[in-house]
KOLMARLO-78996 format. One record per residue (C-alpha): residue in three letters; x, y, z; residue number from 0. Coordinates in Angstrom, 2 decimals. Example, Ala and Ser with C-alpha at 12.3 -4.5 7.8 and 13.67 -1.06 7.14 Angstrom:
2
<node><resn>ALA</resn><c1>12.30</c1><c2>-4.50</c2><c3>7.80</c3><resi>0</resi></node>
<node><resn>SER</resn><c1>13.67</c1><c2>-1.06</c2><c3>7.14</c3><resi>1</resi></node>
END
This chain:
64
<node><resn>MET</resn><c1>-0.14</c1><c2>0.24</c2><c3>0.06</c3><resi>0</resi></node>
<node><resn>GLU</resn><c1>1.58</c1><c2>3.78</c2><c3>-0.96</c3><resi>1</resi></node>
<node><resn>ILE</resn><c1>1.83</c1><c2>5.63</c2><c3>2.29</c3><resi>2</resi></node>
<node><resn>ASP</resn><c1>1.60</c1><c2>8.92</c2><c3>0.21</c3><resi>3</resi></node>
<node><resn>LEU</resn><c1>-2.20</c1><c2>7.65</c2><c3>0.24</c3><resi>4</resi></node>
<node><resn>ILE</resn><c1>-2.16</c1><c2>8.02</c2><c3>4.01</c3><resi>5</resi></node>
<node><resn>PHE</resn><c1>-1.36</c1><c2>10.96</c2><c3>4.50</c3><resi>6</resi></node>
<node><resn>LYS</resn><c1>-3.61</c1><c2>12.31</c2><c3>1.33</c3><resi>7</resi></node>
<node><resn>ILE</resn><c1>-6.76</c1><c2>11.20</c2><c3>3.32</c3><resi>8</resi></node>
<node><resn>ALA</resn><c1>-5.16</c1><c2>12.52</c2><c3>6.97</c3><resi>9</resi></node>
<node><resn>ALA</resn><c1>-4.73</c1><c2>16.18</c2><c3>5.05</c3><resi>10</resi></node>
<node><resn>ILE</resn><c1>-8.04</c1><c2>16.07</c2><c3>3.46</c3><resi>11</resi></node>
<node><resn>GLY</resn><c1>-9.19</c1><c2>14.74</c2><c3>6.57</c3><resi>12</resi></node>
<node><resn>ILE</resn><c1>-7.61</c1><c2>17.79</c2><c3>8.13</c3><resi>13</resi></node>
<node><resn>ILE</resn><c1>-8.72</c1><c2>20.40</c2><c3>5.83</c3><resi>14</resi></node>
<node><resn>VAL</resn><c1>-12.09</c1><c2>18.86</c2><c3>6.03</c3><resi>15</resi></node>
<node><resn>THR</resn><c1>-12.29</c1><c2>19.29</c2><c3>10.14</c3><resi>16</resi></node>
<node><resn>ILE</resn><c1>-11.20</c1><c2>22.73</c2><c3>10.28</c3><resi>17</resi></node>
<node><resn>LEU</resn><c1>-13.61</c1><c2>24.12</c2><c3>7.29</c3><resi>18</resi></node>
<node><resn>HIS</resn><c1>-16.21</c1><c2>22.28</c2><c3>9.36</c3><resi>19</resi></node>
<node><resn>GLN</resn><c1>-15.19</c1><c2>23.45</c2><c3>12.93</c3><resi>20</resi></node>
<node><resn>VAL</resn><c1>-14.55</c1><c2>27.51</c2><c3>10.88</c3><resi>21</resi></node>
<node><resn>LEU</resn><c1>-18.24</c1><c2>27.06</c2><c3>9.39</c3><resi>22</resi></node>
<node><resn>ALA</resn><c1>-19.89</c1><c2>25.63</c2><c3>11.81</c3><resi>23</resi></node>
<node><resn>ARG</resn><c1>-18.64</c1><c2>28.15</c2><c3>14.78</c3><resi>24</resi></node>
<node><resn>SER</resn><c1>-19.70</c1><c2>31.18</c2><c3>12.16</c3><resi>25</resi></node>
<node><resn>GLY</resn><c1>-23.81</c1><c2>29.68</c2><c3>11.74</c3><resi>26</resi></node>
<node><resn>ARG</resn><c1>-23.75</c1><c2>27.77</c2><c3>8.38</c3><resi>27</resi></node>
<node><resn>ASP</resn><c1>-23.95</c1><c2>24.40</c2><c3>9.34</c3><resi>28</resi></node>
<node><resn>GLU</resn><c1>-25.29</c1><c2>23.80</c2><c3>6.39</c3><resi>29</resi></node>
<node><resn>GLN</resn><c1>-22.22</c1><c2>24.95</c2><c3>4.72</c3><resi>30</resi></node>
<node><resn>ALA</resn><c1>-20.38</c1><c2>22.41</c2><c3>7.42</c3><resi>31</resi></node>
<node><resn>MET</resn><c1>-22.30</c1><c2>19.78</c2><c3>6.47</c3><resi>32</resi></node>
<node><resn>MET</resn><c1>-21.87</c1><c2>20.11</c2><c3>2.54</c3><resi>33</resi></node>
<node><resn>THR</resn><c1>-17.75</c1><c2>20.50</c2><c3>3.07</c3><resi>34</resi></node>
<node><resn>MET</resn><c1>-17.97</c1><c2>17.56</c2><c3>5.24</c3><resi>35</resi></node>
<node><resn>LEU</resn><c1>-19.67</c1><c2>14.79</c2><c3>2.95</c3><resi>36</resi></node>
<node><resn>ALA</resn><c1>-17.67</c1><c2>16.79</c2><c3>-0.06</c3><resi>37</resi></node>
<node><resn>GLY</resn><c1>-14.52</c1><c2>15.73</c2><c3>2.36</c3><resi>38</resi></node>
<node><resn>LEU</resn><c1>-16.25</c1><c2>12.00</c2><c3>2.32</c3><resi>39</resi></node>
<node><resn>VAL</resn><c1>-17.05</c1><c2>11.70</c2><c3>-1.21</c3><resi>40</resi></node>
<node><resn>VAL</resn><c1>-13.22</c1><c2>12.13</c2><c3>-2.02</c3><resi>41</resi></node>
<node><resn>VAL</resn><c1>-12.18</c1><c2>9.94</c2><c3>-0.11</c3><resi>42</resi></node>
<node><resn>LEU</resn><c1>-14.16</c1><c2>6.92</c2><c3>-0.43</c3><resi>43</resi></node>
<node><resn>MET</resn><c1>-13.46</c1><c2>7.76</c2><c3>-4.94</c3><resi>44</resi></node>
<node><resn>MET</resn><c1>-10.02</c1><c2>7.80</c2><c3>-4.12</c3><resi>45</resi></node>
<node><resn>MET</resn><c1>-10.68</c1><c2>4.20</c2><c3>-2.16</c3><resi>46</resi></node>
<node><resn>ALA</resn><c1>-12.98</c1><c2>3.23</c2><c3>-5.01</c3><resi>47</resi></node>
<node><resn>GLN</resn><c1>-10.15</c1><c2>3.26</c2><c3>-6.99</c3><resi>48</resi></node>
<node><resn>LYS</resn><c1>-7.59</c1><c2>1.44</c2><c3>-4.55</c3><resi>49</resi></node>
<node><resn>ILE</resn><c1>-10.20</c1><c2>-1.50</c2><c3>-4.00</c3><resi>50</resi></node>
<node><resn>ALA</resn><c1>-10.88</c1><c2>-1.58</c2><c3>-7.96</c3><resi>51</resi></node>
<node><resn>ASP</resn><c1>-7.07</c1><c2>-2.70</c2><c3>-8.20</c3><resi>52</resi></node>
<node><resn>LEU</resn><c1>-7.46</c1><c2>-5.01</c2><c3>-5.95</c3><resi>53</resi></node>
<node><resn>PHE</resn><c1>-9.49</c1><c2>-7.02</c2><c3>-6.65</c3><resi>54</resi></node>
<node><resn>GLU</resn><c1>-8.40</c1><c2>-6.99</c2><c3>-10.49</c3><resi>55</resi></node>
<node><resn>LEU</resn><c1>-5.02</c1><c2>-8.18</c2><c3>-9.00</c3><resi>56</resi></node>
<node><resn>VAL</resn><c1>-6.72</c1><c2>-10.94</c2><c3>-6.95</c3><resi>57</resi></node>
<node><resn>LYS</resn><c1>-8.69</c1><c2>-11.29</c2><c3>-10.43</c3><resi>58</resi></node>
<node><resn>ARG</resn><c1>-5.22</c1><c2>-11.80</c2><c3>-12.00</c3><resi>59</resi></node>
<node><resn>LEU</resn><c1>-3.82</c1><c2>-14.34</c2><c3>-8.98</c3><resi>60</resi></node>
<node><resn>PHE</resn><c1>-6.58</c1><c2>-16.80</c2><c3>-9.25</c3><resi>61</resi></node>
<node><resn>ARG</resn><c1>-6.60</c1><c2>-16.29</c2><c3>-12.73</c3><resi>62</resi></node>
<node><resn>PHE</resn><c1>-10.60</c1><c2>-15.76</c2><c3>-12.98</c3><resi>63</resi></node>
END
């Protein structure tokens, strides 16, 4: 597993958390929630690609 992927996910988490806190404290709860959801979608898309690569590797390994 690539270590830079872990760092990217951690950086996205930190940035999204900071933005969420700033927006929530300024009274913009809807934008704070949308920021949190956008961060989650970005991370899930990154992970979906890696999971697809994993399934392809297993498929090639067992020659399915």
